C-alpha positions as CSV (number, residue, x, y, z in Angstrom):
1,X,0.1,0.0,0.0
2,X,2.9,2.4,0.5
3,X,4.1,2.8,-3.0
4,X,0.5,3.7,-4.0
5,X,0.3,6.6,-1.5
6,X,3.7,7.9,-2.4
7,X,2.7,7.6,-6.3
8,X,-0.4,9.3,-5.4
9,X,1.4,12.1,-3.5
10,X,3.6,12.8,-6.7
11,X,0.6,12.8,-9.0
12,X,-1.0,15.5,-6.8
13,X,2.2,17.6,-6.7
14,X,2.3,17.4,-10.5
15,X,-1.3,18.4,-10.9
16,X,-0.9,21.2,-8.3
17,X,2.3,22.6,-10.4
18,X,0.4,22.1,-13.8
19,X,-2.6,24.1,-12.5
20,X,-0.3,26.8,-10.9
21,X,1.4,27.1,-14.4
22,X,-2.0,27.2,-16.2
23,X,-3.5,29.8,-14.1
24,X,-0.4,32.0,-14.4
25,X,-0.2,31.6,-18.3
26,X,-4.0,32.5,-18.6
27,X,-3.4,35.6,-16.3
28,X,-0.5,36.7,-18.5
29,X,-2.5,36.2,-21.7
30,X,-5.5,38.0,-20.4
31,X,-3.3,40.9,-19.2
32,X,-1.4,41.0,-22.6
33,X,-4.6,41.0,-24.5
34,X,-6.2,43.9,-22.3
35,X,-2.8,46.0,-22.8
36,X,-3.2,45.3,-26.7
37,X,-6.9,46.5,-26.6
38,X,-6.2,49.4,-24.6
39,X,-2.9,50.7,-26.1
40,X,-2.8,48.8,-29.3
41,X,-4.7,51.6,-31.4
42,X,-2.4,54.3,-30.0
43,X,0.8,52.6,-31.0
44,X,-0.6,51.7,-34.4
45,X,-1.6,55.4,-34.8
46,X,1.8,56.5,-33.9
47,X,3.3,54.2,-36.4
48,X,1.1,55.5,-39.2
49,X,2.0,59.1,-38.3
50,X,5.5,58.4,-38.4
51,X,5.3,57.1,-41.9
52,X,3.1,59.9,-43.1
53,X,5.6,62.4,-41.7
54,X,8.2,60.8,-43.8
55,X,6.4,60.3,-47.1
56,X,3.2,62.9,-46.9
57,X,2.8,66.3,-48.6
58,X,3.4,69.4,-46.3
59,X,0.7,71.9,-46.0
60,X,-0.2,74.4,-43.2
61,X,-3.3,74.1,-41.3
62,X,-5.6,75.8,-38.7
63,X,-6.9,74.2,-35.5
64,X,-10.6,74.3,-35.5
65,X,-11.3,72.3,-32.3
66,X,-9.6,70.4,-29.6
67,X,-11.1,67.6,-27.5
68,X,-9.2,65.6,-24.7
69,X,-9.5,61.8,-25.3
70,X,-8.6,61.0,-21.6
71,X,-5.6,58.9,-22.6
72,X,-2.3,59.8,-21.4
73,X,1.0,58.3,-22.0
74,X,4.0,59.1,-19.8
75,X,1.9,62.1,-18.4
76,X,1.3,63.5,-21.8
77,X,-2.3,63.7,-23.0
78,X,-3.8,62.5,-26.1
79,X,-6.0,65.0,-28.0
80,X,-8.7,64.8,-30.9
81,X,-7.7,67.7,-33.1
82,X,-9.9,68.8,-35.9
83,X,-8.1,70.9,-38.6
84,X,-8.6,72.9,-41.8
85,X,-5.8,71.8,-44.1
86,X,-4.8,74.5,-46.9
87,X,-2.6,72.7,-49.4
88,X,-0.7,74.9,-51.9
89,X,-2.5,73.1,-54.8
90,X,-5.9,72.1,-54.4
91,X,-8.9,73.0,-52.2
92,X,-8.8,73.3,-48.5
93,X,-10.4,70.3,-46.5
94,X,-11.1,69.3,-43.0
95,X,-9.3,66.3,-41.1
96,X,-9.3,65.0,-37.7
97,X,-6.0,63.8,-36.0
98,X,-5.6,61.9,-32.7
99,X,-2.4,62.5,-31.3
100,X,-0.3,62.5,-28.1
101,X,0.5,66.1,-27.2
102,X,3.7,66.8,-25.4
103,X,3.2,68.6,-22.0
104,X,5.3,71.7,-23.4
105,X,3.2,71.8,-26.5
106,X,-0.2,72.0,-24.8
107,X,-0.4,75.7,-25.1
108,X,0.1,75.7,-28.7
109,X,-2.9,73.4,-29.2
110,X,-5.8,76.0,-29.2
111,X,-8.6,76.8,-31.7
112,X,-7.4,79.1,-34.5
113,X,-3.7,77.8,-33.8
114,X,-1.4,77.3,-36.5
115,X,0.2,73.8,-37.5
116,X,1.9,72.2,-40.1
117,X,0.9,68.8,-41.2
118,X,1.6,66.2,-43.8
119,X,-1.1,64.5,-45.5
120,X,-1.6,61.6,-48.1
121,X,-2.9,63.4,-51.3
122,X,-4.5,59.9,-52.3
123,X,-6.4,59.8,-49.0
124,X,-7.0,63.0,-47.3
125,X,-8.3,61.4,-44.2
126,X,-4.7,60.4,-43.4
127,X,-3.2,63.6,-42.0
128,X,-0.3,63.8,-39.4
129,X,0.7,67.0,-37.4
130,X,4.3,67.8,-38.2
131,X,4.9,70.8,-36.1
132,X,3.0,73.4,-33.9
133,X,3.6,77.1,-34.3
134,X,3.9,79.0,-31.1
135,X,0.9,81.2,-30.1
136,X,1.3,84.8,-30.7
137,X,2.7,86.9,-27.8
138,X,0.2,88.8,-25.9
139,X,0.5,92.7,-26.2
């Protein structure tokens, strides 16, 4: 009877370790999936903006409106910015950009503020802010 009890003890130990590993694996997978759902769109948007900054057409734009999205990254807020883009050739158009704004740039992101953007001439919904212009000094 003794070998059976020793074998049962080993079996219980193996099952306990397997269940512990499975619970840890499920927890990590769930956390990773949640992080992807929460931040995946932000990182994808940032990557698309980088590509657009490199390959897009430059144009001045005016900020029409600014909305806080409630998302922050490293204490920098994300904003939804509505723009009127005025290309050198072609008609002005409106576009919306969602972008992380540096804390030192927040004062430049105001309605009627000027920005330089890059846009895809084949798809004018793809616009990225290249730079902000400082607000005019008060007199």
